[in-house]
C-alpha positions as a Python dict, from the first residue, in 0.01 Angstrom:
ca = {
    (1, 'M'): (0, 0, 0),
    (2, 'S'): (123, -230, 277),
    (3, 'A'): (393, -492, 213),
    (4, 'K'): (282, -846, 149),
    (5, 'H'): (323, -1075, 448),
    (6, 'I'): (492, -1416, 435),
    (7, 'A'): (459, -1633, 746),
    (8, 'I'): (713, -1913, 792),
    (9, 'I'): (596, -2173, 1042),
    (10, 'L'): (750, -2475, 1211),
    (11, 'P'): (441, -2678, 1312),
    (12, 'T'): (430, -2859, 1641),
    (13, 'S'): (306, -3218, 1663),
    (14, 'Y'): (19, -3401, 1830),
    (15, 'D'): (80, -3596, 2148),
    (16, 'D'): (-50, -3947, 2208),
    (17, 'Q'): (-388, -3808, 2315),
    (18, 'G'): (-425, -3606, 1994),
    (19, 'T'): (-369, -3267, 2158),
    (20, 'L'): (-109, -3017, 2047),
    (21, 'F'): (232, -3056, 2205),
    (22, 'K'): (326, -2721, 2363),
    (23, 'Q'): (611, -2612, 2585),
    (24, 'K'): (696, -2291, 2768),
    (25, 'K'): (1049, -2273, 2632),
    (26, 'A'): (1240, -2457, 2361),
    (27, 'T'): (1606, -2554, 2394),
    (28, 'W'): (1721, -2343, 2098),
    (29, 'P'): (1570, -2170, 1792),
    (30, 'N'): (1497, -2360, 1474),
    (31, 'L'): (1761, -2274, 1215),
    (32, 'T'): (1557, -2363, 906),
    (33, 'I'): (1285, -2101, 948),
    (34, 'L'): (1542, -1830, 1024),
    (35, 'Y'): (1733, -1928, 713),
    (36, 'L'): (1421, -1927, 494),
    (37, 'A'): (1333, -1584, 629),
    (38, 'A'): (1675, -1457, 519),
    (39, 'M'): (1592, -1544, 157),
    (40, 'V'): (1266, -1347, 152),
    (41, 'P'): (1306, -1021, -48),
    (42, 'K'): (1318, -705, 163),
    (43, 'E'): (997, -567, 14),
    (44, 'Y'): (802, -839, 199),
    (45, 'H'): (707, -844, 566),
    (46, 'V'): (820, -1180, 708),
    (47, 'T'): (741, -1348, 1039),
    (48, 'V'): (853, -1679, 1186),
    (49, 'V'): (660, -1900, 1427),
    (50, 'E'): (767, -2208, 1622),
    (51, 'E'): (427, -2344, 1713),
    (52, 'A'): (553, -2549, 2008),
    (53, 'V'): (624, -2224, 2194),
    (54, 'E'): (397, -1977, 2015),
    (55, 'D'): (36, -2005, 1903),
    (56, 'I'): (-52, -1946, 1539),
    (57, 'N'): (-281, -1648, 1486),
    (58, 'F'): (-492, -1769, 1195),
    (59, 'D'): (-678, -1437, 1193),
    (60, 'A'): (-364, -1233, 1121),
    (61, 'S'): (-341, -1092, 769),
    (62, 'V'): (-100, -1308, 568),
    (63, 'D'): (-49, -1352, 194),
    (64, 'L'): (162, -1669, 180),
    (65, 'V'): (235, -1940, 439),
    (66, 'A'): (544, -2163, 428),
    (67, 'L'): (552, -2474, 647),
    (68, 'S'): (872, -2660, 740),
    (69, 'V'): (761, -3022, 754),
    (70, 'L'): (923, -3321, 921),
    (71, 'T'): (766, -3664, 936),
    (72, 'G'): (689, -3615, 1305),
    (73, 'N'): (492, -3294, 1252),
    (74, 'S'): (341, -3373, 910),
    (75, 'R'): (-11, -3449, 1040),
    (76, 'R'): (-22, -3115, 1219),
    (77, 'A'): (126, -2939, 915),
    (78, 'Y'): (-153, -3075, 697),
    (79, 'D'): (-415, -2947, 943),
    (80, 'I'): (-255, -2602, 950),
    (81, 'A'): (-246, -2597, 571),
    (82, 'A'): (-612, -2693, 551),
    (83, 'E'): (-711, -2404, 780),
    (84, 'Y'): (-513, -2145, 585),
    (85, 'R'): (-634, -2274, 248),
    (86, 'R'): (-992, -2263, 377),
    (87, 'R'): (-929, -1893, 436),
    (88, 'G'): (-795, -1847, 83),
    (89, 'V'): (-426, -1824, 180),
    (90, 'P'): (-184, -2025, -41),
    (91, 'V'): (40, -2271, 142),
    (92, 'V'): (389, -2393, 55),
    (93, 'M'): (551, -2697, 216),
    (94, 'G'): (918, -2789, 224),
    (95, 'G'): (1152, -2999, 431),
    (96, 'I'): (1255, -3358, 457),
    (97, 'H'): (903, -3505, 461),
    (98, 'P'): (774, -3340, 141),
    (99, 'T'): (1107, -3434, -19),
    (100, 'C'): (1058, -3801, 69),
    (101, 'M'): (678, -3807, 24),
    (102, 'P'): (605, -3545, -245),
    (103, 'D'): (280, -3696, -372),
    (104, 'E'): (136, -3707, -21),
    (105, 'A'): (245, -3353, 68),
    (106, 'A'): (122, -3212, -264),
    (107, 'Q'): (-233, -3312, -170),
    (108, 'H'): (-223, -3066, 119),
    (109, 'A'): (-37, -2768, -31),
    (110, 'D'): (-54, -2529, -322),
    (111, 'S'): (315, -2588, -383),
    (112, 'I'): (594, -2805, -244),
    (113, 'V'): (969, -2749, -241),
    (114, 'M'): (1180, -3065, -263),
    (115, 'G'): (1531, -3063, -120),
    (116, 'E'): (1749, -2762, -48),
    (117, 'A'): (1585, -2426, -97),
    (118, 'E'): (1854, -2170, -183),
    (119, 'D'): (1739, -2143, -545),
    (120, 'T'): (1384, -2279, -536),
    (121, 'W'): (1244, -2072, -247),
    (122, 'P'): (1335, -1732, -402),
    (123, 'A'): (1208, -1855, -740),
    (124, 'L'): (880, -1962, -580),
    (125, 'I'): (837, -1618, -421),
    (126, 'E'): (891, -1454, -760),
    (127, 'D'): (631, -1683, -916),
    (128, 'F'): (392, -1610, -629),
    (129, 'Q'): (427, -1239, -698),
    (130, 'R'): (336, -1305, -1065),
    (131, 'S'): (55, -1549, -972),
    (132, 'T'): (237, -1828, -1160),
    (133, 'M'): (338, -2048, -867),
    (134, 'K'): (414, -2406, -975),
    (135, 'K'): (297, -2719, -794),
    (136, 'V'): (648, -2860, -742),
    (137, 'Y'): (990, -2698, -714),
    (138, 'Q'): (1281, -2941, -739),
    (139, 'E'): (1617, -2850, -589),
    (140, 'V'): (1934, -2792, -782),
    (141, 'K'): (2193, -2898, -526),
    (142, 'R'): (2471, -2643, -492),
    (143, 'E'): (2827, -2771, -511),
    (144, 'S'): (2952, -2466, -320),
    (145, 'L'): (2812, -2337, 8),
    (146, 'A'): (2998, -2007, -18),
    (147, 'N'): (2807, -1682, 29),
    (148, 'L'): (2491, -1834, 171),
    (149, 'P'): (2257, -1578, 326),
    (150, 'Y'): (2296, -1534, 700),
    (151, 'P'): (1993, -1648, 906),
    (152, 'R'): (1757, -1378, 1038),
    (153, 'F'): (1877, -1399, 1396),
    (154, 'D'): (1699, -1068, 1457),
    (155, 'L'): (1367, -1254, 1436),
    (156, 'I'): (1450, -1473, 1738),
    (157, 'K'): (1224, -1411, 2037),
    (158, 'P'): (1468, -1479, 2326),
    (159, 'N'): (1193, -1531, 2585),
    (160, 'Q'): (1084, -1846, 2398),
    (161, 'Y'): (1412, -2030, 2467),
    (162, 'R'): (1602, -2151, 2768),
    (163, 'H'): (1879, -1930, 2899),
    (164, 'I'): (2125, -2196, 3002),
    (165, 'S'): (2449, -2020, 3087),
    (166, 'L'): (2576, -1777, 3348),
    (167, 'N'): (2589, -1500, 3087),
    (168, 'G'): (2216, -1541, 3029),
    (169, 'S'): (2250, -1628, 2662),
    (170, 'I'): (2045, -1876, 2461),
    (171, 'I'): (2189, -2150, 2239),
    (172, 'I'): (2233, -2038, 1878),
    (173, 'P'): (2236, -2301, 1597),
    (174, 'I'): (2499, -2268, 1322),
    (175, 'Q'): (2554, -2495, 1022),
    (176, 'T'): (2908, -2524, 876),
    (177, 'S'): (2864, -2820, 639),
    (178, 'R'): (2608, -3046, 474),
    (179, 'G'): (2602, -3415, 398),
    (180, 'C'): (2706, -3737, 568),
    (181, 'P'): (2938, -4005, 428),
    (182, 'F'): (2752, -4284, 605),
    (183, 'N'): (2428, -4450, 500),
    (184, 'C'): (2268, -4586, 817),
    (185, 'D'): (1945, -4759, 719),
    (186, 'F'): (1733, -4575, 981),
    (187, 'C'): (1851, -4225, 883),
    (188, 'S'): (1710, -3997, 612),
    (189, 'V'): (1990, -3739, 627),
    (190, 'T'): (2163, -3864, 314),
    (191, 'R'): (1833, -3859, 124),
    (192, 'F'): (1807, -3485, 190),
    (193, 'W'): (2163, -3351, 216),
    (194, 'G'): (2341, -3623, 18),
    (195, 'R'): (2650, -3832, 96),
    (196, 'T'): (2892, -3583, -58),
    (197, 'L'): (3032, -3350, 207),
    (198, 'R'): (3006, -2980, 125),
    (199, 'Y'): (3161, -2713, 344),
    (200, 'R'): (3100, -2347, 406),
    (201, 'P'): (3406, -2122, 397),
    (202, 'I'): (3543, -2085, 747),
    (203, 'E'): (3534, -1705, 724),
    (204, 'D'): (3159, -1723, 651),
    (205, 'V'): (3104, -1935, 960),
    (206, 'V'): (3303, -1696, 1180),
    (207, 'Q'): (3111, -1398, 1047),
    (208, 'E'): (2777, -1573, 1110),
    (209, 'I'): (2874, -1644, 1470),
    (210, 'R'): (2968, -1279, 1517),
    (211, 'M'): (2638, -1165, 1363),
    (212, 'S'): (2438, -1398, 1587),
    (213, 'R'): (2599, -1249, 1898),
    (214, 'G'): (2568, -1596, 2046),
    (215, 'K'): (2785, -1702, 2336),
    (216, 'T'): (2674, -2067, 2330),
    (217, 'I'): (2668, -2230, 1986),
    (218, 'C'): (2529, -2560, 1858),
    (219, 'F'): (2695, -2666, 1533),
    (220, 'T'): (2421, -2860, 1355),
    (221, 'D'): (2645, -3043, 1105),
    (222, 'D'): (2571, -3415, 1091),
    (223, 'N'): (2940, -3489, 1144),
    (224, 'F'): (3162, -3205, 1264),
    (225, 'L'): (3475, -3416, 1216),
    (226, 'S'): (3413, -3537, 861),
    (227, 'N'): (3724, -3345, 751),
    (228, 'P'): (3978, -3342, 1038),
    (229, 'E'): (4209, -3082, 882),
    (230, 'R'): (3921, -2841, 822),
    (231, 'S'): (3785, -2906, 1171),
    (232, 'I'): (4116, -2799, 1324),
    (233, 'K'): (4126, -2483, 1109),
    (234, 'L'): (3770, -2400, 1209),
    (235, 'C'): (3856, -2447, 1577),
    (236, 'E'): (4155, -2216, 1539),
    (237, 'A'): (3935, -1953, 1371),
    (238, 'I'): (3664, -1953, 1639),
    (239, 'K'): (3899, -1971, 1937),
    (240, 'P'): (3934, -1589, 1960),
    (241, 'L'): (3554, -1558, 1980),
    (242, 'K'): (3561, -1714, 2328),
    (243, 'I'): (3234, -1901, 2279),
    (244, 'K'): (3110, -2223, 2434),
    (245, 'W'): (2990, -2477, 2180),
    (246, 'F'): (2887, -2834, 2109),
    (247, 'C'): (2842, -3044, 1798),
    (248, 'Q'): (2754, -3383, 1647),
    (249, 'M'): (3023, -3637, 1556),
    (250, 'D'): (3055, -4007, 1481),
    (251, 'V'): (3173, -4236, 1759),
    (252, 'N'): (3505, -4314, 1591),
    (253, 'S'): (3606, -3948, 1614),
    (254, 'Y'): (3779, -4043, 1938),
    (255, 'R'): (4069, -4171, 1728),
    (256, 'R'): (4156, -3815, 1621),
    (257, 'E'): (4287, -3678, 1947),
    (258, 'E'): (4452, -3381, 1778),
    (259, 'V'): (4108, -3263, 1662),
    (260, 'I'): (3945, -3321, 2001),
    (261, 'K'): (4226, -3121, 2165),
    (262, 'A'): (4167, -2832, 1923),
    (263, 'M'): (3794, -2851, 1990),
    (264, 'A'): (3845, -2829, 2366),
    (265, 'E'): (4087, -2535, 2332),
    (266, 'S'): (3832, -2343, 2123),
    (267, 'G'): (3546, -2382, 2370),
    (268, 'C'): (3379, -2717, 2296),
    (269, 'F'): (3214, -2855, 2609),
    (270, 'M'): (3005, -3141, 2471),
    (271, 'A'): (2978, -3371, 2167),
    (272, 'F'): (2668, -3556, 2052),
    (273, 'L'): (2771, -3910, 1951),
    (274, 'G'): (2554, -4174, 1785),
    (275, 'F'): (2630, -4495, 1973),
    (276, 'E'): (2284, -4629, 1865),
    (277, 'S'): (2319, -4974, 2027),
    (278, 'M'): (2540, -5183, 2252),
    (279, 'D'): (2478, -5490, 2034),
    (280, 'P'): (2733, -5540, 1750),
    (281, 'N'): (2492, -5760, 1553),
    (282, 'T'): (2224, -5491, 1562),
    (283, 'L'): (2476, -5232, 1447),
    (284, 'K'): (2574, -5447, 1150),
    (285, 'R'): (2210, -5496, 1049),
    (286, 'V'): (2143, -5122, 1035),
    (287, 'G'): (2456, -5033, 841),
    (288, 'K'): (2655, -4904, 1135),
    (289, 'G'): (2894, -5193, 1186),
    (290, 'F'): (3184, -4948, 1208),
    (291, 'N'): (3064, -4872, 1562),
    (292, 'K'): (3242, -5112, 1798),
    (293, 'P'): (3079, -5142, 2143),
    (294, 'E'): (3402, -5280, 2286),
    (295, 'D'): (3556, -4939, 2215),
    (296, 'Y'): (3280, -4731, 2376),
    (297, 'A'): (3450, -4699, 2715),
    (298, 'E'): (3763, -4570, 2542),
    (299, 'V'): (3551, -4314, 2358),
    (300, 'F'): (3438, -4173, 2693),
    (301, 'R'): (3792, -4179, 2830),
    (302, 'I'): (3942, -3982, 2541),
    (303, 'F'): (3676, -3711, 2537),
    (304, 'S'): (3691, -3682, 2917),
    (305, 'K'): (4068, -3647, 2895),
    (306, 'F'): (4016, -3319, 2709),
    (307, 'G'): (3727, -3200, 2925),
    (308, 'I'): (3453, -3259, 2666),
    (309, 'G'): (3135, -3427, 2787),
    (310, 'I'): (2947, -3682, 2577),
    (311, 'Y'): (2583, -3650, 2477),
    (312, 'A'): (2505, -4012, 2389),
    (313, 'S'): (2239, -4113, 2135),
    (314, 'L'): (2079, -4459, 2157),
    (315, 'I'): (1795, -4629, 1970),
    (316, 'F'): (1561, -4887, 2122),
    (317, 'G'): (1314, -5114, 1948),
    (318, 'F'): (1541, -5358, 1770),
    (319, 'G'): (1439, -5722, 1799),
    (320, 'A'): (1682, -5808, 2079),
    (321, 'D'): (1595, -5507, 2296),
    (322, 'N'): (1417, -5552, 2630),
    (323, 'P'): (1413, -5385, 2975),
    (324, 'G'): (1734, -5566, 3068),
    (325, 'V'): (1909, -5415, 2766),
    (326, 'V'): (1782, -5072, 2867),
    (327, 'K'): (1916, -5110, 3219),
    (328, 'S'): (2258, -5237, 3114),
    (329, 'T'): (2285, -4960, 2853),
    (330, 'V'): (2196, -4683, 3098),
    (331, 'D'): (2420, -4838, 3365),
    (332, 'F'): (2707, -4813, 3118),
    (333, 'L'): (2628, -4447, 3043),
    (334, 'V'): (2606, -4362, 3413),
    (335, 'A'): (2928, -4547, 3495),
    (336, 'N'): (3107, -4354, 3221),
    (337, 'R'): (2947, -4026, 3328),
    (338, 'A'): (2767, -3941, 3007),
    (339, 'R'): (2668, -3579, 3044),
    (340, 'M'): (2344, -3621, 2851),
    (341, 'A'): (2164, -3889, 2653),
    (342, 'A'): (1888, -3908, 2394),
    (343, 'F'): (1689, -4229, 2358),
    (344, 'F'): (1491, -4274, 2039),
    (345, 'P'): (1232, -4538, 1950),
    (346, 'L'): (1323, -4718, 1628),
    (347, 'S'): (1140, -4513, 1368),
    (348, 'P'): (1099, -4629, 1005),
    (349, 'N'): (1088, -4284, 849),
    (350, 'P'): (998, -4257, 480),
    (351, 'G'): (1299, -4232, 253),
    (352, 'T'): (1504, -4475, 463),
    (353, 'D'): (1606, -4833, 390),
    (354, 'L'): (1451, -4927, 724),
    (355, 'Y'): (1112, -4804, 607),
    (356, 'S'): (1132, -5000, 282),
    (357, 'R'): (1246, -5315, 460),
    (358, 'M'): (973, -5302, 725),
    (359, 'K'): (707, -5214, 470),
    (360, 'E'): (798, -5519, 262),
    (361, 'A'): (797, -5737, 573),
    (362, 'G'): (453, -5613, 682),
    (363, 'K'): (596, -5478, 1008),
    (364, 'L'): (447, -5128, 989),
    (365, 'T'): (134, -5044, 1184),
    (366, 'S'): (38, -4840, 876),
    (367, 'E'): (222, -4750, 558),
    (368, 'Q'): (159, -4387, 656),
    (369, 'W'): (193, -4438, 1030),
    (370, 'W'): (274, -4068, 1080),
    (371, 'L'): (-88, -3980, 991),
    (372, 'S'): (-232, -4214, 1253),
    (373, 'N'): (-332, -4148, 1614),
    (374, 'N'): (-148, -4467, 1708),
    (375, 'P'): (190, -4364, 1855),
    (376, 'E'): (340, -4700, 1760),
    (377, 'R'): (510, -4726, 1423),
    (378, 'I'): (608, -5092, 1423),
    (379, 'K'): (414, -5414, 1481),
    (380, 'Y'): (587, -5594, 1765),
    (381, 'A'): (535, -5961, 1842),
    (382, 'P'): (341, -6060, 2155),
    (383, 'G'): (566, -6019, 2458),
    (384, 'E'): (802, -5779, 2283),
    (385, 'Y'): (849, -5429, 2419),
    (386, 'S'): (804, -5145, 2173),
    (387, 'G'): (1070, -4886, 2105),
    (388, 'L'): (848, -4622, 2266),
    (389, 'E'): (818, -4822, 2588),
    (390, 'L'): (1191, -4892, 2607),
    (391, 'A'): (1298, -4536, 2525),
    (392, 'G'): (1061, -4410, 2795),
    (393, 'M'): (1219, -4646, 3048),
    (394, 'A'): (1566, -4525, 2952),
    (395, 'Y'): (1470, -4160, 2997),
    (396, 'Q'): (1319, -4224, 3339),
    (397, 'Y'): (1630, -4410, 3455),
    (398, 'F'): (1898, -4186, 3304),
    (399, 'Y'): (1744, -3858, 3421),
    (400, 'S'): (1660, -3978, 3771),
    (401, 'Y'): (1815, -3790, 4062),
    (402, 'P'): (2046, -4082, 4159),
    (403, 'S'): (2176, -4096, 3802),
    (404, 'I'): (2232, -3719, 3782),
    (405, 'L'): (2408, -3723, 4119),
    (406, 'K'): (2643, -4003, 4011),
    (407, 'R'): (2723, -3839, 3679),
    (408, 'F'): (2783, -3490, 3822),
    (409, 'F'): (2918, -3583, 4167),
    (410, 'S'): (3237, -3386, 4109),
    (411, 'L'): (3158, -3086, 3890),
    (412, 'K'): (3415, -2991, 3628),
    (413, 'K'): (3468, -2667, 3438),
    (414, 'N'): (3237, -2754, 3147),
    (415, 'D'): (2961, -2920, 3348),
    (416, 'L'): (2731, -2627, 3425),
    (417, 'I'): (2537, -2617, 3097),
    (418, 'P'): (2491, -2998, 3079),
    (419, 'L'): (2376, -3003, 3443),
    (420, 'I'): (2117, -2732, 3376),
    (421, 'L'): (1994, -2924, 3072),
    (422, 'N'): (1974, -3247, 3276),
    (423, 'L'): (1750, -3079, 3530),
    (424, 'A'): (1536, -2932, 3253),
    (425, 'F'): (1499, -3276, 3093),
    (426, 'R'): (1407, -3428, 3427),
    (427, 'H'): (1138, -3163, 3472),
    (428, 'K'): (989, -3243, 3130),
    (429, 'I'): (992, -3616, 3200),
    (430, 'K'): (824, -3571, 3538),
    (431, 'K'): (565, -3339, 3386),
    (432, 'S'): (476, -3556, 3085),
    (433, 'P'): (540, -3924, 3012),
    (434, 'D'): (481, -3855, 2642),
    (435, 'L'): (810, -3905, 2458),
    (436, 'K'): (736, -3615, 2222),
    (437, 'A'): (749, -3382, 2519),
    (438, 'I'): (1092, -3517, 2603),
    (439, 'L'): (1241, -3526, 2255),
}
């Protein structure tokens, strides 16, 4: 008797024309599906699929399908679920979107998992085996992150991802903590992970890096520097591994130079920082008033001092935003030699204060805008530019050849990987104006 087959799928999304977004290579593997695969009992056959880089074979024999669902891919996830259920295959959905919109997701799945899955996903598989699968599994949030299963790195298909370093390695994602102390009104992180910071033991993190055999690591924590003392200890522990790595941090991390120094000495080459806006009034309105635009140049100076490039994150679509704001923002990034930048349209995702506020104000194009063919989420007044339009302008400007030349005119030791990624981003932008292809 052959082993039962569980397929774990990260759906792609639809582009503005309603066709599937596909790409030849992704930047790095999705950590969630590898982690879910690690919790599947050994007596099962498990496969993972990132649909953006690999087609789904609906004809393959499968006994249970698990879909990792974000708001941006929820419409596609529901279509995938419908096809499998039509074929008699039960479908499970989990992730941030089913957690925030459980009633909606439950209409499209045999079962949904809300929140973190360490306890619920194995319990669901046991119930599936006994044919007693429940409609909803609610998380029991773990206080300790010790002894988590290591992701199934062996399931990674290297040819699906960009090889961005001289050693030919791909970027490997690693999570060392969960939670974020902030509560920005456009962000759903705290709804899923919570505001209480929880940390994995440093020895577990080091062992996971060793197991991954990765030479270039992306730490996926929402704020790598939430605990400065731990961050320094982690840097000291990974220094002997001689890896290159990058992470996410809050803008005010620049004040902790001792941590940034330790990061640089342990192989950090880039930090993703959420600047969000150059307008202090906008920052206050969205709960991020602790960001001070007058300090932004100093942020770049401090990180550059230690040889760490900045990957800047900005949001466009606030009421005061226009093409002039885009130009001045990108000019600032170019002048300060930002190594990379991500520009996001203001997106009222379910589970956020922004969504509730815009829903009450009648500013949403639809209360379930993610299920619509209309790429716009927000009703803008006549003459206003949408967040999608402005973010597109920013991408075109920032990743133009003149911008890249100015920002990388004198190459430094840690510039090779960011430069390769810049050229890859430029290629995607030139090939497709659709923001989903860029993001």
